[in-house]
Every structure is written in C-alpha cells, then in structure tokens.
Phi, psi and omega in degrees: 000136180292142180281124182254127175252119176268132179235125177263160185051049186290343179267358183284171182304314186296308185285339175295338174267328182285314188302317179301337177282344184248332187294114182059022181229003186226185181287349193258147160270127185272135172240113186257131185267101178274147181267330182228166177297323179295317178296319179300315180296318181295317180294321180295326177290320182286320183234074188297337181264002175272157173270125180251127181232119176286128189211134171266101186287355172281357177252122178297322180300316181289327177295322178295321176295321181299323184265007180301124179066016180282154175262319184217162174221139172246104186258120173249113179285150178286102185293148186053056176226134188296340182246025181302319182295317179295321180297315178297319178297318178300316182295320179293314181296323177294321178293320177299314180299319180294321183290342183262003175291146182302323183255031187297147172242008186284135185232329198208130174245115177253123182247121175270105186258233181204150176294134173075052177292353175289344179283079185287347174293337173273113188300320181291332175290320178297317178300315182293326179296325180284328173293317176302316181299319178300321180289319179298328181273357181274166177274009186281152164282119186230160167224133179249117174265135183234076181285150174274194182296148184275126175289341181292349176289335178289124188273059185301315182295319180293320179296326181296335183274349185269141177289324182232073188295143180212140180208143171276147174302139190276310184263325189239087187297319186251346180225080186288000181262359172287129189263144176229143168286149184230161175227138174280134183298332177293326176291315180298320179296318178298318180296315180297318180296321179293316179298317180294318184287319185276335176055264194308318181298346184250006177298137175066021179261149172236121187245108171286126191237120176221141172274334186229159161288171185302136176221142183272161173305316183299316180291323179298316181293326175298324179292320176298316179302320180300319184277332180265350177067029180221151173280137180255124177281144182231088177289153181254117179279167168288169180300312181297321177295320179296320178297314180296322178296319179296316179298320178295320179300317184281323187263332186253003180069023180305140182292337182095353180284130182285126181243002178092349180246110180276154173294140175305144183277039172267203187239033188289321193294308178298320181298325181291345180255021174087010177268113185282350178236067181295342176295321178291321178297322177293323174304316181298315181295322179296316179294324179299313181295317178298319180296311186288343176277355177237326185226154178250170175257104191250136180208182187236135183280002187297319181295317178296320178302315179295319187291320183264353175071026177202173176290131176299160183291127176277166177298317178302312181298317183295314180297318179300317178297315182295315183291320182288335181276000000 
C-alpha cells in the first residue's frame, strides 16, 4: 500500500515551503486538506498529482475521513483561531482511531506547534500547549516541532521595489528594541521534510526550532535598509490599528508593507476565514501585541542546526536572498 501523508493548512506560509520538498520527491503520496472549494481548486492546479480533500477540521467525522488509510500526518493548526484547540484535538483523535484499525498503516503524527508553549499569557500558545498535551497522552508515535516567529513575514522584497518604503514594526509596535528569535521558512521546511522522511529516529521528540538568536524589529529593519539602500519609514499605529493590521497580515496574506490604509477595527478578517468567534481571535491578537511589546520569544538555533545539517539562515542571508530574487 502506498504511504499517504496528510498535510493540513497546505496553502499557508509554512506548508507552501514544505510541500515542494515532498511533492513527487519523497516516499509519500500527498493528501492536502483544503478548507474551501476555492482553495481546493488552487491546490489541485498547483499540485495536480496530489490528492486534494476539502475538509472542515473542526469536525471529528471529517478528520477521520481525511486520515483514512493515511501513514503520516503533518498538522499545522490555524494560529490565532478561536477553535485551534478543538481542531488539534480532532486531528489527534482521528489519528488514534486510524492507528487502532486492524489493517492500519498509520505510523507518525507530526505537529507543528510553537516555541515557548509555556507562555500561557499568549492565548494561541496556551491552545497549542493543550494540543501538545493531548498528543503526549495518546498512543501515537509523534514528533512536535516548535518553531519561533517567521522571518518571512518581513516584506524585504516588496520594500526594495518602493521609492519611499514604509513599514510598521511587526511584533513590537511601541517597543521595537525587544528581541525575538526568528526562523526562516526554508529552514523549517527542511526540518519538517527530514522528520517526515526519517520517521523512527524522531519519534517522541520535541524540537525547539530557531534560525537565529534574538533580534529586534529595529535591527531587522536596519539590515533591510542596508541591502535596499533606502531609509525605511516606520509609522506608529494606534493599538486597535495594530491589532487589525496583525489580523490582516495573518489571515489575508498581507505583504506587511504600510500603505496608509489600515484594516477597519471590526472583526471581518477571522470571520472571513471560517472562524465563527472572531471576537475571541481578536482577544488573541491583542494579547500577542501586548506580550511582544514587553517580552520576546527567545530561543537557540543549535537544535535546528543539528536537524538540517547546516548553518541555519541568518537575517543577513535571508534579506539578501529576498532582495536579489
């Protein structure tokens, strides 16, 4: 029987880097979980030899159908989503049910979580910590990846094209000198692909993943300025504007380039992505901004260096790649 790998959130930033490393290049037949018909059509066009299955992961019944006859799953929960915990629980319970079938082929559950799930003041970290606990208590062979914030959210390439570039600080709206460790999505994709391909050596492991030691928004923007040869203006939004901008960045694929028009501070963006409680999602975004303006998410790149077998991508290297491309 062919090995089937189920991937959730396949259109997201993370999996858009992971899937090309696996598509027609690995032991797996890919089954991609689309949330909407539009997403399904787009994924089928991009990956014509993959199996695309439209699935509401907030339904345990649909999750069980999604994992039918699967060998492995790479689960990326929808961050800043009011039902993230329920979705993660459904995927784990569906995998347990699949693993207990008499003729099961299920072997491995890989969960992409977040660095520092101990930070319970961050609601999305608290949700992910409870999904991790559900996985730890399950009979499954699991691997938990814990990536930090993505450096790919910084719109270096877009800023290079502007005559008068401007951007709001991404993590620290009012205190841009608080430092955070970052990860390049290409590094995270390599780590995920290796864990999926090698399987057994990574069972029951939890990997905190960072490409860098802590770096501040202010220092990151200085590096972008160095490579594009332009000064970048950094306007300061109000708190409500900053929250709305963050939600738009996460839900709408916004480039992050400041254009002077903020998203209305209503609750449209999460609701437009199938989240029926956008008020709770906005609570999550507000706590995130408050947390990052006082504290950073700090980690060490040593585990990632070992896992991918090379030096992780530095901020300088990443900006140079983005600007030159």
